[in-house]
LODOTOR-885334 format. One line per 10 residues: number of its first residue (from 1); their letters; for each residue z, y, x of C-alpha. Coordinates in nm, 2 decimals. Last residue first. Layout:
NUM	a	Z Y X  ... .
//
This chain:
551	xxxxxxxxxx	-1.76 2.32 -5.17  -1.91 2.11 -5.43  -1.64 1.87 -5.43  -1.41 2.10 -5.50  -1.52 2.14 -5.84  -1.59 1.80 -5.90  -1.21 1.72 -5.82  -1.11 1.97 -6.04  -1.37 1.84 -6.36  -1.16 1.50 -6.27 .
541	xxxxxxxxxx	-0.83 1.62 -6.26  -0.87 1.79 -6.59  -1.01 1.55 -6.73  -0.72 1.31 -6.66  -0.68 1.05 -6.36  -0.28 1.00 -6.30  -0.28 0.89 -5.91  -0.05 1.19 -5.87  -0.28 1.45 -6.04  -0.50 1.58 -5.72 .
531	xxxxxxxxxx	-0.50 1.25 -5.56  -0.66 1.11 -5.83  -0.89 1.33 -5.88  -0.99 1.28 -5.55  -1.05 0.90 -5.59  -1.19 0.97 -5.91  -1.46 1.24 -5.79  -1.50 1.01 -5.42  -1.60 0.71 -5.70  -1.86 0.91 -5.90 .
521	xxxxxxxxxx	-2.00 1.02 -5.55  -2.00 0.68 -5.43  -1.71 0.53 -5.19  -1.74 0.37 -4.83  -1.56 0.11 -4.89  -1.20 -0.06 -4.68  -1.02 -0.36 -4.70  -0.66 -0.51 -4.67  -0.53 -0.83 -4.76  -0.27 -1.01 -4.92 .
511	xxxxxxxxxx	-0.26 -1.40 -4.92  -0.32 -1.66 -5.19  -0.65 -1.42 -5.31  -0.72 -1.17 -5.56  -0.43 -0.94 -5.37  -0.68 -0.69 -5.23  -0.51 -0.40 -5.08  -0.70 -0.09 -5.05  -0.85 0.15 -4.81  -1.11 0.45 -4.92 .
501	xxxxxxxxxx	-1.38 0.58 -4.73  -1.52 0.95 -4.81  -1.83 1.03 -4.59  -1.97 1.39 -4.52  -1.58 1.52 -4.59  -1.51 1.88 -4.71  -1.34 1.68 -5.03  -1.09 1.45 -4.80  -0.92 1.84 -4.67  -0.84 1.94 -4.99 .
491	xxxxxxxxxx	-0.75 1.59 -5.13  -0.51 1.57 -4.92  -0.36 1.18 -4.78  -0.55 1.21 -4.49  -0.68 0.95 -4.21  -0.94 1.25 -4.04  -1.25 1.10 -3.87  -1.40 1.35 -3.66  -1.78 1.29 -3.41  -1.84 1.58 -3.26 .
481	xxxxxxxxxx	-1.97 1.98 -3.32  -2.06 2.01 -3.67  -1.79 1.74 -3.73  -1.54 2.05 -3.65  -1.68 2.25 -3.90  -1.52 2.05 -4.15  -1.23 2.00 -3.95  -1.17 2.37 -4.01  -1.30 2.37 -4.36  -1.03 2.09 -4.43 .
471	xxxxxxxxxx	-0.75 2.25 -4.29  -0.86 2.61 -4.45  -0.80 2.38 -4.78  -0.46 2.23 -4.68  -0.33 2.54 -4.59  -0.44 2.66 -4.99  -0.21 2.43 -5.09  -0.03 2.18 -4.89  0.06 2.10 -4.56  0.34 1.87 -4.45 .
461	xxxxxxxxxx	0.13 1.57 -4.29  -0.19 1.73 -4.20  -0.20 1.53 -3.89  -0.25 1.20 -4.08  -0.44 1.02 -3.86  -0.68 1.27 -3.69  -0.98 1.08 -3.48  -1.20 1.18 -3.26  -1.55 1.09 -3.10  -1.76 1.21 -2.88 .
451	xxxxxxxxxx	-1.54 1.25 -2.59  -1.72 1.54 -2.38  -1.44 1.78 -2.33  -1.64 2.06 -2.45  -1.73 1.89 -2.84  -1.40 1.99 -2.97  -1.15 2.23 -2.78  -1.12 2.53 -2.98  -1.10 2.25 -3.28  -0.83 2.03 -3.07 .
441	xxxxxxxxxx	-0.65 2.35 -3.03  -0.57 2.47 -3.37  -0.51 2.12 -3.42  -0.27 2.12 -3.25  -0.14 2.42 -3.37  -0.09 2.29 -3.73  0.11 1.97 -3.57  0.31 2.19 -3.37  0.37 2.42 -3.66  0.51 2.12 -3.88 .
431	xxxxxxxxxx	0.75 1.92 -3.57  0.88 2.30 -3.58  0.81 2.56 -3.25  1.03 2.76 -3.09  1.19 2.56 -2.80  0.85 2.30 -2.73  0.66 2.57 -2.74  0.81 2.74 -2.45  0.82 3.15 -2.55  0.60 3.40 -2.76 .
421	xxxxxxxxxx	0.84 3.70 -2.83  0.92 3.74 -3.19  0.84 4.05 -3.37  0.63 3.89 -3.64  0.69 3.48 -3.66  0.53 3.21 -3.51  0.52 3.25 -3.14  0.38 3.06 -2.95  0.35 2.98 -2.55  0.09 2.77 -2.33 .
411	xxxxxxxxxx	0.20 2.69 -1.96  -0.06 2.65 -1.71  0.02 2.63 -1.35  -0.27 2.71 -1.13  -0.36 2.60 -0.76  -0.59 2.29 -0.84  -0.58 2.04 -1.05  -0.41 1.75 -0.80  -0.19 1.98 -0.71  -0.25 2.18 -0.38 .
401	xxxxxxxxxx	0.06 2.41 -0.28  0.24 2.68 -0.38  0.16 2.69 -0.71  -0.02 2.97 -0.89  0.10 3.09 -1.24  -0.12 3.13 -1.57  0.05 3.14 -1.87  -0.16 3.09 -2.20  -0.09 3.29 -2.55  -0.05 3.19 -2.89 .
391	xxxxxxxxxx	0.10 3.47 -3.15  0.07 3.35 -3.51  0.16 3.68 -3.75  -0.05 3.51 -4.02  0.13 3.16 -4.00  0.01 2.99 -4.30  -0.29 2.80 -4.11  -0.52 3.07 -4.12  -0.35 3.25 -3.89  -0.34 2.90 -3.67 .
381	xxxxxxxxxx	-0.74 2.98 -3.65  -0.78 3.27 -3.53  -0.47 3.27 -3.31  -0.66 2.91 -3.12  -1.01 3.10 -3.12  -0.77 3.42 -2.97  -0.61 3.21 -2.67  -0.91 3.02 -2.62  -1.13 3.38 -2.58  -0.85 3.50 -2.33 .
371	xxxxxxxxxx	-0.80 3.22 -2.15  -1.15 3.09 -2.06  -1.24 3.34 -1.79  -0.88 3.30 -1.65  -0.95 2.92 -1.64  -1.29 2.96 -1.49  -1.14 3.16 -1.19  -0.92 2.91 -1.15  -1.11 2.65 -1.10  -1.31 2.84 -0.89 .
361	xxxxxxxxxx	-1.03 2.92 -0.70  -0.95 2.56 -0.65  -1.32 2.49 -0.57  -1.34 2.73 -0.24  -0.98 2.65 -0.18  -1.07 2.31 -0.13  -1.34 2.37 0.10  -1.14 2.54 0.33  -0.88 2.29 0.31  -1.16 2.02 0.40 .
351	xxxxxxxxxx	-1.23 2.22 0.68  -0.88 2.33 0.79  -0.80 1.97 0.81  -1.16 1.83 1.01  -1.02 2.08 1.25  -0.66 1.93 1.26  -0.78 1.59 1.30  -1.00 1.67 1.58  -0.70 1.85 1.75  -0.46 1.54 1.68 .
341	xxxxxxxxxx	-0.70 1.32 1.82  -0.75 1.48 2.11  -0.39 1.49 2.16  -0.39 1.12 2.09  -0.58 1.07 2.40  -0.37 0.95 2.63  -0.21 0.77 2.36  -0.50 0.57 2.34  -0.57 0.55 2.69  -0.21 0.44 2.74 .
331	xxxxxxxxxx	-0.26 0.15 2.48  -0.57 0.00 2.62  -0.37 0.00 2.93  -0.15 -0.15 2.87  -0.36 -0.41 2.65  -0.53 -0.46 2.95  -0.26 -0.54 3.21  -0.10 -0.79 2.98  -0.41 -0.93 2.92  -0.35 -1.03 3.30 .
321	xxxxxxxxxx	-0.06 -1.13 3.32  -0.14 -1.39 3.03  -0.43 -1.52 3.29  -0.09 -1.53 3.52  0.07 -1.79 3.28  0.49 -1.79 3.28  0.52 -1.49 3.08  0.84 -1.32 3.04  0.69 -0.95 3.12  0.91 -0.90 3.44 .
311	xxxxxxxxxx	0.91 -1.31 3.47  0.52 -1.24 3.55  0.52 -0.95 3.74  0.81 -1.11 3.99  0.63 -1.46 4.02  0.29 -1.23 4.09  0.50 -1.02 4.39  0.66 -1.35 4.50  0.27 -1.50 4.57  0.18 -1.19 4.73 .
301	xxxxxxxxxx	0.49 -1.17 4.97  0.44 -1.55 5.07  0.10 -1.49 5.12  0.12 -1.24 5.39  0.41 -1.45 5.53  0.22 -1.74 5.58  -0.03 -1.48 5.75  0.17 -1.37 5.94  0.31 -1.67 6.08  -0.04 -1.83 6.13 .
291	xxxxxxxxxx	0.00 -2.23 6.21  -0.34 -2.35 6.22  -0.59 -2.55 6.05  -0.99 -2.43 6.13  -0.99 -2.68 6.47  -0.84 -2.93 6.24  -1.05 -2.90 5.98  -1.32 -2.91 6.12  -1.28 -3.18 6.31  -1.27 -3.35 5.95 .
281	xxxxxxxxxx	-1.57 -3.22 5.85  -1.76 -3.42 6.17  -1.56 -3.74 6.05  -1.67 -3.72 5.70  -1.97 -3.68 5.79  -1.97 -4.00 5.98  -1.81 -4.16 5.73  -2.10 -4.10 5.48  -2.36 -4.20 5.76  -2.17 -4.52 5.84 .
271	xxxxxxxxxx	-2.17 -4.60 5.47  -2.54 -4.54 5.44  -2.62 -4.74 5.69  -2.40 -5.05 5.57  -2.61 -5.03 5.24  -2.89 -5.05 5.46  -2.77 -5.38 5.65  -2.67 -5.50 5.32  -3.03 -5.45 5.15  -3.17 -5.67 5.48 .
261	xxxxxxxxxx	-2.96 -5.92 5.43  -3.14 -6.04 5.10  -3.39 -6.20 5.36  -3.17 -6.45 5.50  -3.26 -6.66 5.79  -3.45 -6.39 5.99  -3.18 -6.05 5.80  -2.87 -6.23 5.95  -2.99 -6.04 6.29  -2.97 -5.72 6.14 .
251	xxxxxxxxxx	-2.63 -5.86 5.95  -2.45 -5.87 6.26  -2.58 -5.50 6.41  -2.47 -5.41 6.10  -2.13 -5.52 6.11  -2.12 -5.39 6.51  -2.22 -5.06 6.39  -1.93 -5.04 6.11  -1.66 -5.20 6.39  -1.76 -4.84 6.53 .
241	xxxxxxxxxx	-1.75 -4.66 6.29  -1.39 -4.74 6.17  -1.25 -4.70 6.56  -1.17 -5.02 6.71  -1.17 -4.80 7.05  -1.00 -4.49 6.87  -1.18 -4.19 6.80  -1.43 -4.27 6.52  -1.25 -4.30 6.17  -0.91 -4.39 6.24 .
231	xxxxxxxxxx	-0.85 -4.11 6.50  -0.99 -3.81 6.28  -0.80 -3.98 6.02  -0.50 -3.94 6.27  -0.58 -3.64 6.37  -0.64 -3.48 6.03  -0.28 -3.56 5.90  -0.12 -3.45 6.23  -0.30 -3.11 6.19  -0.16 -3.15 5.74 .
221	xxxxxxxxxx	0.15 -3.25 5.87  0.21 -2.95 6.11  -0.02 -2.68 5.90  0.28 -2.74 5.59  0.36 -2.40 5.47  0.00 -2.28 5.56  -0.16 -2.54 5.28  0.14 -2.46 5.06  0.04 -2.09 5.06  -0.35 -2.18 5.07 .
211	xxxxxxxxxx	-0.28 -2.36 4.75  -0.06 -2.07 4.57  -0.27 -1.79 4.67  -0.56 -1.98 4.50  -0.44 -2.03 4.21  -0.27 -1.68 4.16  -0.63 -1.48 4.22  -0.79 -1.68 3.95  -0.92 -1.35 3.81  -0.80 -1.06 4.06 .
201	xxxxxxxxxx	-0.45 -0.84 4.07  -0.46 -0.49 4.22  -0.06 -0.53 4.22  -0.12 -0.15 4.22  -0.30 -0.18 3.88  0.03 -0.40 3.73  0.27 -0.14 3.87  0.07 0.16 3.74  0.09 -0.03 3.37  0.44 -0.10 3.38 .
191	xxxxxxxxxx	0.54 0.29 3.38  0.20 0.41 3.22  0.38 0.14 2.94  0.76 0.37 2.99  0.61 0.64 2.96  0.41 0.55 2.62  0.77 0.46 2.55  0.89 0.82 2.59  0.63 0.99 2.44  0.59 0.73 2.11 .
181	xxxxxxxxxx	0.80 0.92 1.89  0.66 1.26 1.92  0.30 1.16 1.94  0.34 0.86 1.68  0.48 1.18 1.44  0.21 1.38 1.51  -0.07 1.13 1.47  0.13 1.02 1.16  0.17 1.33 1.00  -0.23 1.39 1.06 .
171	xxxxxxxxxx	-0.35 1.06 0.93  -0.10 1.20 0.58  -0.30 1.56 0.63  -0.60 1.42 0.65  -0.55 1.13 0.34  -0.45 1.44 0.12  -0.74 1.68 0.23  -0.99 1.38 0.11  -0.82 1.32 -0.22  -0.83 1.68 -0.30 .
161	xxxxxxxxxx	-1.20 1.65 -0.20  -1.26 1.37 -0.46  -1.02 1.58 -0.68  -1.28 1.96 -0.67  -1.57 1.75 -0.77  -1.38 1.62 -1.02  -1.24 1.94 -1.18  -1.62 2.08 -1.14  -1.77 1.79 -1.37  -1.45 1.86 -1.60 .
151	xxxxxxxxxx	-1.41 2.19 -1.64  -1.61 2.31 -1.97  -1.37 2.65 -1.98  -1.22 2.47 -2.30  -1.18 2.12 -2.16  -1.00 2.28 -1.85  -0.73 2.45 -2.08  -0.71 2.17 -2.29  -0.61 1.96 -1.96  -0.37 2.25 -1.83 .
141	xxxxxxxxxx	-0.18 2.18 -2.22  -0.21 1.82 -2.13  -0.05 1.85 -1.79  0.19 2.08 -1.90  0.36 1.90 -2.16  0.50 2.07 -2.50  0.18 2.03 -2.68  0.19 1.62 -2.59  0.49 1.62 -2.88  0.18 1.67 -3.12 .
131	xxxxxxxxxx	0.11 1.31 -3.08  0.38 1.25 -3.35  0.09 1.36 -3.59  -0.18 1.10 -3.50  -0.42 1.17 -3.28  -0.72 0.92 -3.19  -0.98 1.05 -2.88  -1.26 0.81 -2.87  -1.52 0.78 -2.64  -1.39 0.83 -2.28 .
121	xxxxxxxxxx	-1.04 0.69 -2.32  -1.24 0.37 -2.46  -1.42 0.35 -2.11  -1.14 0.32 -1.92  -0.95 0.09 -2.20  -1.23 -0.12 -2.17  -1.18 -0.13 -1.81  -0.81 -0.15 -1.77  -0.85 -0.45 -1.98  -1.08 -0.59 -1.76 .
111	xxxxxxxxxx	-1.44 -0.72 -1.84  -1.69 -0.97 -1.94  -2.01 -0.90 -2.05  -2.09 -0.91 -2.39  -2.22 -0.54 -2.39  -1.85 -0.50 -2.26  -1.61 -0.73 -2.32  -1.24 -0.81 -2.35  -1.04 -1.10 -2.34  -0.70 -1.17 -2.45 .
101	xxxxxxxxxx	-0.53 -1.52 -2.49  -0.27 -1.59 -2.76  -0.34 -1.94 -2.76  -0.46 -1.89 -3.14  -0.73 -1.67 -2.90  -0.72 -1.29 -2.93  -1.07 -1.14 -2.86  -1.22 -0.78 -2.78  -1.54 -0.63 -2.84  -1.69 -0.33 -2.67 .
91	xxxxxxxxxx	-2.07 -0.28 -2.79  -2.29 0.03 -2.65  -2.58 0.13 -2.83  -2.80 0.34 -2.57  -2.81 0.11 -2.26  -2.61 0.06 -1.94  -2.58 -0.24 -1.78  -2.27 -0.30 -1.64  -2.21 -0.33 -1.26  -1.87 -0.11 -1.27 .
81	xxxxxxxxxx	-1.94 0.17 -1.08  -2.30 0.20 -1.22  -2.15 0.16 -1.62  -1.87 0.44 -1.51  -2.16 0.66 -1.38  -2.36 0.60 -1.73  -2.09 0.78 -1.93  -2.28 1.09 -1.92  -2.64 0.93 -1.97  -2.69 1.06 -2.33 .
71	xxxxxxxxxx	-2.64 0.97 -2.65  -2.39 0.72 -2.65  -2.39 0.54 -2.98  -2.10 0.33 -2.99  -2.05 0.00 -3.16  -1.71 -0.17 -3.20  -1.59 -0.52 -3.23  -1.28 -0.66 -3.36  -1.22 -1.07 -3.33  -0.91 -1.22 -3.38 .
61	xxxxxxxxxx	-0.90 -1.62 -3.34  -0.84 -1.88 -3.57  -0.59 -2.08 -3.63  -0.28 -1.85 -3.67  -0.42 -1.67 -3.96  -0.36 -1.29 -3.98  -0.29 -1.26 -3.62  -0.12 -0.98 -3.51  0.19 -1.18 -3.36  0.07 -1.18 -3.01 .
51	xxxxxxxxxx	0.04 -0.73 -3.00  -0.22 -0.68 -2.77  -0.19 -0.42 -2.58  -0.47 -0.12 -2.64  -0.80 -0.15 -2.44  -1.03 0.05 -2.68  -1.06 -0.29 -2.90  -0.68 -0.28 -2.98  -0.72 0.08 -3.08  -0.98 0.04 -3.35 .
41	xxxxxxxxxx	-0.72 -0.26 -3.48  -0.44 -0.02 -3.49  -0.62 0.22 -3.69  -0.73 -0.01 -3.90  -0.36 -0.17 -3.97  -0.25 0.27 -4.00  -0.50 0.25 -4.32  -0.39 -0.07 -4.46  -0.30 -0.01 -4.82  0.08 0.01 -4.71 .
31	xxxxxxxxxx	0.06 0.43 -4.89  -0.26 0.45 -5.11  -0.59 0.54 -4.97  -0.77 0.79 -4.79  -1.04 0.78 -4.51  -1.27 1.10 -4.45  -1.53 1.14 -4.22  -1.67 1.49 -4.04  -1.99 1.48 -3.88  -2.18 1.14 -3.74 .
21	xxxxxxxxxx	-2.17 0.84 -3.98  -2.00 0.52 -3.98  -2.10 0.14 -4.06  -1.79 -0.07 -4.13  -1.72 -0.43 -4.15  -1.44 -0.61 -4.29  -1.23 -0.95 -4.26  -0.91 -1.08 -4.32  -0.76 -0.75 -4.23  -0.38 -0.76 -4.28 .
11	xxxxxxxxxx	-0.30 -0.85 -3.91  -0.60 -0.85 -3.82  -0.83 -1.19 -3.84  -1.15 -1.00 -3.84  -1.23 -0.64 -3.75  -1.60 -0.53 -3.73  -1.66 -0.13 -3.66  -2.02 0.03 -3.71  -2.14 0.38 -3.56  -1.88 0.55 -3.34 .
1	x	-2.00 0.83 -3.14 .
//
């Protein structure tokens, strides 16, 4: 419930602070005194969009703060999901800076406008006379029936499963469409993959084939060069190795004259041994290097095959060709398993649909069970409100498929006059009748929709006399089940409230300010007397005020 409200620098409000109690409270005041401004400030802190011109003093920031007593842990999931501290006392604050930037806080933690609005919608239901048009909205009608059926938690469970069902259905449609569209493409990919697999490409094969092919194509030149190299090293009369032997012998003789010549001899011997090994390797290469026409043709065919495959796939890098083979293999494997994926998704969809159908039927049963008592309770109230022949019925029909709210289509039917068949309210109800019907529906649903505070903004417009008194009685009973605040101009309603607040204009300063105060018993008698006698307090009006305040 709303426990405390403070407002500063908002419209005509310089600064005010109000404490609210539980039960039924009334707010009265002269026209233009600021009742709607007060409601606007409350809407602002609950997440309504900020009007940049709302500040009374442009040099100061606007602040509205509302304190709520949560009472139980029904709202704890919201706090957990948004990583907010949950406490029995919850403070919502909204600020508008001089630069017209808005900030929102929940328990002193900065939050987004969407977050504070989401929480605000679960704390307060503000209803004005214009909101009666909501009664013609089929979604609102279903919500009201669900409130009466106490379907909130069941509906949340259904919607969670419905979300899974919709996701599963969309995924199944996607897989089926992919199977249909990609059939031809998969055939082509399979052909390409088969061609690459038959090629039996090996890692680093391309470079090896290219090198071997180049060797065979130039085998005669290679053998000539090898023979010349062997001749220079060891086969000619003045071969390099023979000259090294002679050089080594000379240096050996120098050692007795030049001690340092010993290191020369060792280095020459090392070079001789290395060149001798090279000569041996060249001999081996000469023996192995033979021109083989069959090998040449085989390598040429292999090289040409790899070249064609790279050209076909528009790549010039062998590693990229191997990557293409891997990617094609993955795509073909994925597609080859699509039937299995579709089958698995169909099984999942059936399981989810069965669960969804079970919950939808349970929702329907609870709605049908609540329907009769809801109709009767509403009719009992509207017949007290100057509609003695009023009829209210709820038409329930089935949808062809699941919706976010189940399988039910709900329509409210109404007739205010005797002998008139109930019909869609948008066609048969006047504005005043809609207001009274809305009040009756809210009264029946009060305390079941888990919104602890309900505010009526002059919902009693066009009502007077005995009907007004009945309205007051109804609101008083509603106040036993939830916190109800009514902005009213009717003394019959204000007199039934536990608390009575008076909104007034203060013209004592340089600017006109709106303010509010809770009335004492004597002030309340005087205010109701004014309301009874058109702003003139007469002895008779005072006595009448005393009388109606006793009831």
